[in-house]
C-alpha positions as CSV (number, residue, x, y, z in Angstrom):
1,X,-85.1,173.6,-58.2
2,X,-84.5,176.1,-60.9
3,X,-84.0,175.0,-64.6
4,X,-80.6,176.4,-64.8
5,X,-79.3,174.3,-62.4
6,X,-77.8,171.5,-64.4
7,X,-75.0,169.9,-62.6
8,X,-74.8,167.7,-59.4
9,X,-77.6,165.4,-60.0
10,X,-78.5,162.2,-57.8
11,X,-80.8,159.7,-56.5
12,X,-80.1,157.6,-53.8
13,X,-76.9,158.6,-53.1
14,X,-74.0,158.6,-50.6
15,X,-71.8,161.4,-50.5
16,X,-68.1,162.2,-49.7
17,X,-68.5,165.7,-48.2
18,X,-66.1,168.6,-47.6
19,X,-62.9,167.3,-46.3
20,X,-61.7,169.4,-43.2
21,X,-58.2,170.4,-42.7
22,X,-58.1,171.3,-39.1
23,X,-54.8,172.6,-37.5
24,X,-55.0,171.5,-33.8
25,X,-52.4,172.9,-31.2
26,X,-50.5,170.1,-29.2
27,X,-48.8,171.2,-25.7
28,X,-46.0,168.9,-24.7
29,X,-43.4,169.6,-22.0
30,X,-44.5,173.4,-22.4
31,X,-43.4,173.4,-26.1
32,X,-46.1,174.3,-28.7
33,X,-46.7,172.4,-32.0
34,X,-49.5,171.8,-34.5
35,X,-50.7,168.7,-36.2
36,X,-52.9,168.7,-39.3
37,X,-55.8,166.3,-39.6
38,X,-58.4,165.6,-42.4
39,X,-62.0,165.1,-41.3
40,X,-64.5,162.8,-43.4
41,X,-68.2,163.5,-43.5
42,X,-70.7,161.2,-45.4
43,X,-74.6,160.4,-45.5
44,X,-77.1,158.7,-47.5
45,X,-79.6,160.6,-49.3
46,X,-82.4,160.2,-51.9
47,X,-82.8,162.4,-55.1
48,X,-86.1,164.7,-54.9
49,X,-85.9,165.7,-58.6
50,X,-85.4,164.0,-61.9
51,X,-84.7,165.6,-65.4
52,X,-85.6,163.5,-68.6
53,X,-85.1,164.3,-72.2
54,X,-85.9,162.3,-75.4
55,X,-86.5,163.1,-79.1
56,X,-88.2,162.3,-82.2
57,X,-87.9,162.6,-85.7
58,X,-89.3,162.4,-89.2
59,X,-87.8,162.2,-92.7
60,X,-89.4,163.3,-96.1
61,X,-88.5,164.8,-99.4
62,X,-91.1,167.5,-98.8
63,X,-90.5,169.8,-96.1
64,X,-94.1,170.5,-95.4
65,X,-95.0,166.8,-95.3
66,X,-92.2,166.0,-92.9
67,X,-93.4,168.8,-90.5
68,X,-97.0,167.7,-90.8
69,X,-95.8,164.2,-89.8
70,X,-93.7,165.6,-86.8
71,X,-96.7,167.5,-85.6
72,X,-98.7,164.1,-85.4
73,X,-95.9,162.6,-83.7
74,X,-95.7,165.5,-81.1
75,X,-99.6,164.8,-80.3
76,X,-98.8,160.8,-80.0
77,X,-96.1,161.8,-77.5
78,X,-98.1,164.2,-75.6
79,X,-101.1,161.7,-75.5
80,X,-98.9,159.0,-74.2
81,X,-97.2,161.0,-71.4
82,X,-100.3,162.3,-70.2
83,X,-101.8,158.9,-70.1
84,X,-98.9,157.8,-68.0
85,X,-100.0,160.7,-65.4
86,X,-97.3,163.4,-66.8
87,X,-99.1,166.9,-66.4
88,X,-99.0,168.9,-69.8
89,X,-97.2,171.8,-68.3
90,X,-94.2,169.7,-67.4
91,X,-93.7,168.6,-71.2
92,X,-91.6,171.1,-72.6
93,X,-91.2,170.9,-76.4
94,X,-87.8,172.3,-77.8
95,X,-87.4,174.0,-81.2
96,X,-87.6,171.7,-84.4
97,X,-84.1,171.2,-85.8
98,X,-84.2,170.9,-89.6
99,X,-81.4,169.1,-91.5
100,X,-81.4,168.7,-95.3
101,X,-79.9,165.2,-96.0
102,X,-77.4,164.8,-99.1
103,X,-75.4,161.9,-100.7
104,X,-72.1,162.4,-101.8
105,X,-71.3,160.6,-105.3
106,X,-68.1,159.4,-106.5
107,X,-67.0,157.7,-109.6
108,X,-65.5,154.2,-109.8
109,X,-62.1,155.8,-109.9
110,X,-63.0,157.9,-106.7
111,X,-63.3,161.3,-108.2
112,X,-66.1,163.3,-106.6
113,X,-69.2,163.9,-108.9
114,X,-71.4,166.2,-106.7
115,X,-74.2,165.2,-104.2
116,X,-77.8,164.0,-104.6
117,X,-80.7,165.7,-102.3
118,X,-82.2,163.1,-100.2
119,X,-84.9,164.8,-98.4
120,X,-85.2,166.7,-95.0
121,X,-84.9,165.4,-91.4
122,X,-86.8,167.2,-88.8
123,X,-85.9,166.5,-85.3
124,X,-87.6,167.6,-81.9
125,X,-86.6,167.1,-78.4
126,X,-88.7,167.2,-75.2
127,X,-87.8,167.8,-71.6
128,X,-89.6,166.6,-68.3
129,X,-88.7,168.1,-64.9
130,X,-90.6,166.4,-62.0
131,X,-90.4,165.5,-58.5
132,X,-92.1,162.2,-59.1
133,X,-88.8,160.5,-59.8
134,X,-89.9,156.7,-59.7
135,X,-92.8,157.7,-62.3
136,X,-90.7,159.4,-64.6
137,X,-87.8,156.8,-64.4
138,X,-90.2,154.1,-65.6
139,X,-91.8,156.1,-68.3
140,X,-88.3,156.8,-69.6
141,X,-88.1,153.0,-70.1
142,X,-91.4,152.3,-71.5
143,X,-91.8,155.0,-73.9
144,X,-90.3,153.0,-76.7
145,X,-93.9,151.6,-76.9
146,X,-94.5,154.6,-79.2
147,X,-92.4,152.6,-81.8
148,X,-95.7,150.7,-82.2
149,X,-97.3,153.8,-83.3
150,X,-94.8,154.7,-85.9
151,X,-92.9,157.1,-83.7
152,X,-89.2,157.0,-83.9
153,X,-88.7,158.2,-80.3
154,X,-85.4,158.1,-78.7
155,X,-85.1,158.0,-74.8
156,X,-82.1,159.3,-73.0
157,X,-80.9,158.4,-69.5
158,X,-82.7,160.4,-66.6
159,X,-80.7,162.9,-64.6
160,X,-81.1,163.0,-60.8
161,X,-80.9,166.2,-58.7
162,X,-81.2,166.7,-55.1
163,X,-82.6,170.3,-54.4
164,X,-81.5,170.5,-50.7
165,X,-77.9,170.4,-51.5
166,X,-76.6,173.4,-49.8
167,X,-78.1,172.3,-46.6
168,X,-76.4,168.9,-46.8
169,X,-73.1,170.4,-47.6
170,X,-73.5,172.5,-44.3
171,X,-74.3,169.2,-42.4
172,X,-71.4,167.3,-43.8
173,X,-68.9,170.2,-43.1
174,X,-70.2,169.9,-39.4
175,X,-69.7,166.1,-39.4
176,X,-66.0,166.3,-41.0
177,X,-65.1,169.0,-38.5
178,X,-66.2,166.7,-35.8
179,X,-64.3,163.8,-37.3
180,X,-61.2,165.8,-37.6
181,X,-61.3,167.1,-34.0
182,X,-61.8,163.4,-32.7
183,X,-58.6,162.4,-34.8
184,X,-56.7,165.3,-33.5
185,X,-57.5,164.2,-29.9
186,X,-56.5,160.6,-30.4
187,X,-53.0,161.8,-31.8
188,X,-52.6,164.0,-28.8
189,X,-53.4,161.4,-26.4
190,X,-51.1,159.0,-28.0
191,X,-48.3,161.4,-27.8
192,X,-48.8,162.4,-24.3
193,X,-49.9,165.8,-25.2
194,X,-53.2,167.5,-24.8
195,X,-55.3,169.4,-27.5
196,X,-55.2,173.2,-27.7
197,X,-57.3,175.5,-29.7
198,X,-58.2,175.3,-33.4
199,X,-55.7,177.2,-35.5
200,X,-57.3,177.0,-38.8
201,X,-59.8,175.0,-40.9
202,X,-60.5,174.7,-44.7
203,X,-63.0,172.9,-46.7
204,X,-62.0,170.2,-49.2
205,X,-63.8,168.9,-52.2
206,X,-67.6,167.7,-52.0
207,X,-67.8,164.3,-53.7
208,X,-70.5,162.4,-55.3
209,X,-69.8,158.9,-57.1
210,X,-71.8,156.2,-58.5
211,X,-72.4,153.1,-56.3
212,X,-70.2,150.0,-57.2
213,X,-68.4,152.2,-59.6
214,X,-64.8,152.8,-60.3
215,X,-65.1,156.7,-59.8
216,X,-62.6,158.2,-57.3
217,X,-61.8,161.3,-55.5
218,X,-61.0,164.2,-57.9
219,X,-59.3,167.5,-56.7
220,X,-62.1,169.3,-58.8
221,X,-64.9,167.3,-57.2
222,X,-66.6,164.3,-58.6
223,X,-70.3,164.9,-59.5
224,X,-72.1,161.6,-60.9
225,X,-75.1,162.3,-62.7
226,X,-76.2,159.0,-64.4
227,X,-76.3,156.8,-61.4
228,X,-79.4,156.5,-59.1
229,X,-77.2,154.9,-56.3
230,X,-74.8,157.1,-54.9
231,X,-71.8,156.2,-52.6
232,X,-68.3,157.6,-51.4
233,X,-65.5,155.9,-53.1
234,X,-63.0,154.1,-51.0
235,X,-60.2,156.1,-49.7
């Protein structure tokens, strides 16, 4: 998966796929009519790509000292990740962010009296993109062990992706179309008519929601990125 794909991420998942609006012809007493039916397709699937990010920082009155300390932390982070089985080439360090820190001063009566320089805060983020989903997921939980080495590391929640999404969509469209046909046939049967040719079909919204969550359908599509377990919401 290319790095610019930053939406639609999932691990173990169930998906509400492409609701199909099918118009079926019904003939009854030689009179023609139409019926609209909605088809549903769904399937369990497991993510094959994880993206995880974290950041660490240093503070000091002297910017050179702060940067030197950050360099030491970067080496400690790299050594830790490599020891856990992450290849160096998968560890992407982003640009260092420098933030001068100031304290705002006020008199006892509330009048502003200027500011005091407190030093510099330097922050650097890392990103790991890997197909070893379970390994990276575990590291994201355990990397706080670096705190014992004096590294102020903050881990973000992993994001889960599926690289075969387009193929999955096609399969879901096929399932939803078949489901729509079966529903139309049942309507025709119960009304004493017979099903004619398909007039038109339109694809609906591709939905991905977290398991046991309160997420529901959205006209714009629901794409859960934080839950590993996915499922279709009730309808």
